[in-house]
C-alpha positions in Angstrom: 21.6 3.0 -15.6 23.4 0.8 -13.0 22.3 -2.7 -13.2 20.4 -3.2 -10.0 18.1 -0.3 -11.1 18.3 -1.7 -14.9 16.8 -4.8 -13.8 14.3 -3.5 -11.6 13.0 -0.7 -14.1 12.8 -3.3 -16.7 10.7 -6.1 -14.8 8.5 -3.1 -13.8 7.9 -1.9 -16.9 8.1 -4.4 -19.8 4.2 -5.0 -19.6 3.5 -0.9 -19.2 6.1 0.8 -20.5 2.8 2.1 -23.0 1.4 3.6 -19.8 4.3 5.2 -18.8 4.6 6.6 -22.3 1.3 7.9 -22.4 1.2 9.7 -18.8 4.3 11.4 -19.3 4.4 12.4 -22.8 0.8 12.8 -23.8 1.2 10.8 -26.5 -2.3 9.4 -28.1 -1.5 5.9 -28.7 -4.0 3.7 -30.1 -1.9 -0.2 -29.7 2.3 -0.4 -28.9 4.5 -3.4 -30.6 7.6 -3.5 -28.4 10.3 -4.1 -30.6 13.9 -5.7 -30.1 16.3 -3.1 -27.9 19.4 -5.2 -29.1 21.1 -3.0 -31.9 23.8 -3.9 -34.1 25.7 -0.6 -34.3 29.3 -1.6 -35.1 29.4 -2.5 -31.7 26.2 -3.6 -30.0 24.6 -1.6 -28.1 21.3 -2.3 -25.9 18.7 0.3 -25.3 16.3 0.1 -22.3 12.6 0.1 -24.8 11.9 0.5 -28.2 8.6 0.6 -29.1 6.5 0.6 -32.2 3.2 2.6 -31.6 0.2 2.9 -33.6 -1.2 6.6 -32.7 -4.8 7.1 -33.1 -4.6 8.8 -36.5 -3.5 5.9 -37.6 0.1 7.4 -38.0 3.0 5.3 -36.7 6.3 6.3 -35.1 9.2 4.8 -33.1 9.6 5.7 -29.2 13.0 5.5 -27.7 12.7 5.6 -24.1 16.3 5.2 -21.9 16.2 5.5 -18.3 19.1 7.3 -16.7 19.9 7.4 -12.7 23.2 9.5 -13.3 24.0 13.0 -15.2 25.7 11.7 -18.2 27.5 14.7 -20.2 27.4 12.4 -23.4 24.2 12.0 -23.4 23.4 13.6 -26.7 25.8 11.8 -28.5 24.6 8.2 -27.3 21.1 9.5 -28.1 22.0 11.0 -31.8 24.0 7.6 -32.4 20.2 5.5 -31.7 18.3 8.1 -33.3 20.4 7.5 -36.8 20.4 3.8 -36.3 16.5 3.4 -35.7 15.5 6.1 -38.3 17.6 4.2 -40.8 16.4 0.6 -40.1 12.6 1.4 -39.4 11.9 4.0 -41.9 9.4 5.7 -39.1 9.7 9.1 -37.5 11.7 8.6 -34.2 10.7 9.9 -30.8 13.3 9.8 -28.0 12.9 10.4 -24.5 15.5 10.2 -21.5 13.4 9.9 -18.3 15.8 11.0 -15.6 15.3 9.0 -12.3 18.9 10.0 -10.4 18.9 11.9 -6.9 21.3 14.5 -8.0 20.1 17.6 -10.0 18.9 17.2 -13.4 22.3 19.0 -15.5 22.0 17.0 -18.9 21.1 19.0 -21.8 18.7 18.1 -24.6 20.5 19.4 -27.6 23.2 18.9 -29.2 24.7 21.4 -31.7 28.0 21.0 -33.8 29.4 22.8 -36.3 26.8 21.2 -39.2 23.9 19.9 -37.1 21.9 20.5 -34.7 19.7 17.4 -32.9 17.5 17.2 -29.9 15.3 14.7 -28.0 13.2 15.0 -24.7 14.5 14.6 -21.1 11.7 14.2 -18.6 12.9 14.4 -14.4 10.2 12.3 -13.0 11.0 14.4 -9.7 8.5 16.7 -11.1 6.0 14.6 -12.5 2.6 14.6 -10.4 2.8 10.9 -8.6 -1.0 10.7 -9.0 -0.7 10.0 -12.4 0.7 6.7 -11.4 -0.4 6.3 -7.4 -4.0 5.3 -8.7 -3.1 3.2 -11.4 -4.8 -0.4 -11.4 -1.5 -1.9 -12.1 1.0 -2.8 -9.1 3.8 -2.1 -11.4 2.9 1.8 -12.2 2.0 2.5 -8.4 5.8 1.2 -7.7 6.7 3.9 -10.1 5.1 6.6 -8.1 8.1 6.8 -5.3 10.0 8.5 -7.7 7.5 11.2 -8.7 6.8 14.4 -6.9 4.5 13.8 -4.2 3.4 17.3 -3.5 3.9 18.0 0.1 2.4 14.7 1.4 3.8 13.5 4.6 6.3 11.0 3.3 5.2 8.1 5.8 1.5 9.0 4.9 2.8 8.8 0.9 4.6 5.6 1.4 1.6 4.2 3.2 -0.6 5.1 0.5 1.6 3.4 -2.1 1.5 0.2 0.6 -2.4 0.2 0.5 -2.4 0.6 -2.9 0.2 -2.8 -3.5 -2.0 -4.6 -0.9 -5.5 -3.7 -2.6 -3.9 -4.5 -6.1 -2.5 -8.1 -5.1 -3.8 -10.6 -3.0 -1.2 -12.6 -3.2 1.2 -12.7 -0.3 4.2 -13.9 -2.9 3.6 -11.2 -5.5 3.1 -9.0 -2.6 7.0 -9.5 -1.4 7.9 -9.1 -4.8 6.3 -5.3 -5.4 7.6 -4.9 -1.8 11.2 -5.6 -3.0 11.3 -3.5 -5.9 9.6 -0.5 -4.2 12.6 -0.9 -1.8 15.2 -0.6 -4.5 13.7 2.2 -6.3 12.9 4.0 -3.3 16.9 4.3 -2.9 16.7 7.0 -5.3 15.1 9.4 -3.2 16.6 8.5 0.1 13.3 6.7 1.4 14.3 3.1 2.2 14.3 3.8 5.5 10.9 5.1 5.7 9.6 2.4 3.2 11.1 -0.4 5.8 9.4 1.0 8.8 6.3 1.2 6.8 6.2 -2.1 5.7 7.1 -3.2 9.0 4.1 -1.6 10.6 1.4 -3.0 8.3 2.6 -6.2 9.4 3.4 -7.5 5.3 4.9 -11.1 5.9 5.7 -14.0 3.7 4.9 -17.5 4.9 6.3 -19.8 2.4 4.4 -22.6 3.9 1.3 -20.7 3.2 2.0 -20.1 -0.9 -0.3 -21.8 -2.6 2.5 -23.4 -5.0 4.1 -24.6 -2.1 1.2 -26.0 -1.0 0.1 -27.4 -4.3 3.6 -28.8 -4.8 3.5 -30.4 -1.1 0.3 -32.2 -2.2 1.6 -33.6 -5.7 4.5 -34.6 -4.1 3.1 -36.6 -1.3 0.3 -38.2 -3.9 3.1 -39.3 -6.3 4.8 -40.9 -3.5 1.8 -43.2 -1.9 1.6 -44.3 -6.0 5.0 -45.4 -6.1 4.9 -46.4 -2.7 2.0 -49.0 -3.1 4.3 -51.0 -5.5 6.5 -51.8 -2.6 4.7 -51.7 0.5 2.1 -49.8 2.7 4.3 -48.8 5.3 7.5 -48.0 3.1 5.1 -46.1 0.5 3.8 -43.8 3.2 7.5 -42.7 4.7 8.5 -42.5 0.7 5.7 -40.2 -0.1 5.9 -38.5 3.4 9.9 -37.6 2.1 9.1 -37.0 -1.4 6.2 -34.6 -0.8 8.1 -32.7 2.0 11.4 -32.3 -1.1 9.2 -31.5 -3.6 7.2 -28.9 -1.9 10.1 -27.6 -0.2 12.0 -27.1 -3.7 9.0 -25.6 -5.7 8.2 -23.2 -2.7 12.1 -22.2 -2.6 12.4 -21.7 -5.9 9.1 -19.1 -6.0 10.5 -17.4 -2.7 14.0 -16.8 -4.5 12.0 -15.6 -7.7 10.0 -13.4 -5.5 12.9 -12.2 -3.3 15.8 -11.8 -5.8 14.2 -11.3 -9.3 16.5 -12.2 -12.2 19.0 -13.3 -9.9 17.3 -16.1 -8.5 18.3 -18.1 -11.5 22.0 -19.1 -10.5 20.4 -19.6 -6.5 18.0 -21.7 -7.9 20.8 -24.3 -9.9 22.4 -24.3 -6.3 19.6 -25.8 -4.8 18.0 -28.4 -7.4 20.0 -31.0 -6.6 19.5 -31.3 -3.0 17.4 -33.6 -1.6 17.8 -33.7 2.6 14.4 -32.0 4.1 16.2 -31.1 6.6 18.8 -28.8 4.8 16.1 -27.5 2.1 14.1 -26.8 5.5 17.3 -24.4 6.6 17.2 -22.5 3.5 13.5 -21.8 3.4 14.5 -20.0 6.8 17.5 -18.6 5.0 15.7 -16.8 2.5 13.4 -14.9 5.1 16.3 -13.5 6.7 18.7 -12.6 4.0 18.3 -9.6 1.8 20.8 -10.1 -0.9 22.2 -13.0 -3.0 25.3 -12.2 -1.7 24.5 -13.4 2.0 22.1 -16.0 0.9 25.2 -17.5 -1.1 27.0 -16.8 2.1 24.6 -18.3 4.4 24.1 -21.8 2.6 27.4 -22.2 2.0 28.3 -22.1 5.5 25.0 -24.2 6.2 
């Protein structure tokens, strides 16, 4: 799976993959344990998700889930390799699902037949899954997945508006709303719906005002108070100014770190390193404005370098 979608899918489903497993396979699960996806098979390979599930009848099984954006003619061989390793290591029945989320029609085969072996796994085409399985879930991560499903002849704009309304209902903090909308926009590319999502986001006036964020305000307050305490030892006037400057610097940095995390997800770590040593308040103010007006990491880096 391409890196862009791999990151979003793993970020979305790390806490809800068991719900997806139940909804698209009908498996009756009591509880699951997420296992290490890195497999030491001569050359190391990393699966998308590996879970050990305890079913409601008391039995245990290993579930291996891969998300696929493109049709891969070698998928059967890849899955068989995973199956052998998982069966050998965990000594439990192994069930494998390839969840196809690509744009093009599904062409991969779910069976592999050679001279002395017949092997099969399950392929699920998300375009055939009823969107209502996810649209009315209680977790925003699941709601977003509905963009990949069959929306059953709904008007596309009304469907996207419904997804956005569900996000708004479930997520009250503006910063988190922005995070889920960013993920929705990325996944909507897989259905050529990104323009519709952008239009509906604008119509519904989803905004992210950094200065209103709780963590930003908290950082400002703590920084100001720290500066005031230190300033009492050096004189009233000096302390007041120091408190103001340190409060602005600390508050801006904490707010910027959160904004970068929300907007760019895993890639934000690289960007946070670039701003942590900046002490100039005006420069931090400029960075805050740049975040609002950039859509990619490369664009952000280009603009802060230029400034």
